[in-house]
N, C-alpha and C positions, 0 to 999 in steps of 0.2 A: 444315684446312691445304692450302694452294700444294703443284701437284707437281710435277715437271721427268720428263723421262728422261735419259740422261745419251748419247749416243753416241761410241763409244772403239776407237782402235785399237790402242795403245801396253800400257803395265805400269797406265794407274791410279793414278799417283801423284794430277795434278789430280782424279779420279773421289774415292775414296778422302778426301782433302782438304774437298771440297766434301759428303760426307759426317759427316765431321766438324763443319763447322762449320756446317751450317745443319741440322742431323737436328732438332733443338726448333722448328721452323719450317718448314720443309719438307718434303714425301716425298721421297723418289727410287722411283717407279712401276716403272723397269726400268733396267739396261745392258745399253745395244745393239754391236754389231760386226758386223765383217766379217770377222773376224782368231780364228779357233777357235784357238790358241797365243795369244794376246792375255794378256797381267798380269793384264787390268783382269779376266778371269773369278772368277781365282785371289781378290782381293779383295771382288770381289763376292759369291763365295758366302759370305768370311769373316764377311763386313757383311749376309748376309741381304739380300742385293737380287737380286730376279730377273734371271735373264742371258736373253736372246737374242742367237742368231748366226746370222747372214742372208749369204745371197748379195749379192755387187753387183746383178746386175742385178733385184733381188728394190726398189730402190730408186726405180725408174720405174715400177715396174708394181704400179698402185694396187690392185688387185685379190688383192697378195701377205699371204703370214703378215705380214709385216711391217706392213704398214697395217693389216690386220685389231687383230695386236699390239698396236700403236700404239691406237685404238679404244678395243677393250677394257680395256686397263688406264687409260687415261687422263693427261690431264697438262696444263701451264697452259705450258709450255715446254720445247722441244728444247736441253737444252746439249750442244755441240759440246767434248768436252774429251780433244785429240790424236787425235780424229779425222782423218784424210787423205781421205777419198773427196770429190769434187766432190756438194757436195747438186742434185741437178735438180729443177727446175721442179714436178714431180711433190708433190713433198717442202715445198716452202716452202710451196707450196696448200694442201697437207693440212691444214698445222702455219697458216695463214693467220698467214704469215709470223713467228711465235714461235718463230725460233730463233737463237741465240749462242752466237760462235764466241771463242774464244781465241787471239791471233797473238803468239808472241814478239819483235818488232818494233812502232816506230814506226810505224804505216801513215799514209800510201802507201809509207813505204820499208821496202822488202825481203819485198813479198807477193809471191802470183800464185803459179801449179802448181812444186809443188818445192822452195819456201821454206817450211820449215820445220824447228824444231830447231837440230843445229849447224849447216846448213848457213846458216840465218838467222845466227847469229854467228858464225861465217866470213866472209861477207862482211862484217858491221858491224867486223870488228875490219881484215880486209884492206883497208875502206874508211877507215877511221881514224874512225869517227864519234868525236863528243865525246858523244852520248849515243844509250844504247837507253830499250830500252824493252818494254811489252805491252799490246798493244789489245784489248780489247771492241767484238766489233760485231755488229751485226746480219748475218744473213746471207742477201745474196739471191742469183741464179745466175752469180753470177763470185766466182770466189777472190779474197777477202779484201778485195772492195769494198764490203758493205754500210753502211749509216750507224754511224757509229765511236758506241760510247756512249757512253765511258772511256778514254782513255791514263795511264798512270804511267810515270815515265820516270827513270831512274837517269843516273849518270855512264859514261861508259866512260873506264879511265887511260891510258896503256901501256903497265902491265904485267897489267892483262887478256887470258886466255889465252880460249880456246873453252870451254873447264872452267869455268875463274872467273865469267864473264861469263855461262853458261848456270844457274851454281848461283845468283848472285843474280838473274836474270831470274825460274827459279824461286819465288825466297823471295816478289816481286812475284803472281805469279800465284796462288799459296798466302795470302797477305793478301788481296786485292782481289777474286779471281772469287769469293770465294765473297760478300763482302757485295754485288755489281753484283745478283748473283743475287736475293738478299735482297731488295734496293732495290728491281728489276723488281718481283718479286713482290707486298711488302710494301704 
């Protein structure tokens, strides 16, 4: 069975969805977070997935517990699911460029530092975009600039608010992120 680790900073809804939709094909060997108050910790504990909380500075220290833990538990892919820190060159090289991310817009639009969650949806609505969606991409050393794996689109209606657009984008994430992970690993 192929193995993934998930890096998350928030509630963990995508992490739980990935678990539920891939558990027969893929093992999640760990949830990694830099946020000791992240909701993903409770979800991981409930799902009996090991949790590792690390400090931001460990991302660039290949001699840190973070890197030794990754080596010990093993993985075929690192999945960023609501992880907000920039991934440094050290982790990209350590993982042999096997890191993917999901972004709530059609990159290259509305990507980069500070562009996540409602910030993205607000910009899409403010700029009167006719469509939005998600982008699943490989991670490189620049925010949201890695090679695109898949994009999925929805129409943005004049009636959309940040909240309604967010709900519709989450539906795309929940449907297509697990499918893409399975496709990459099988």
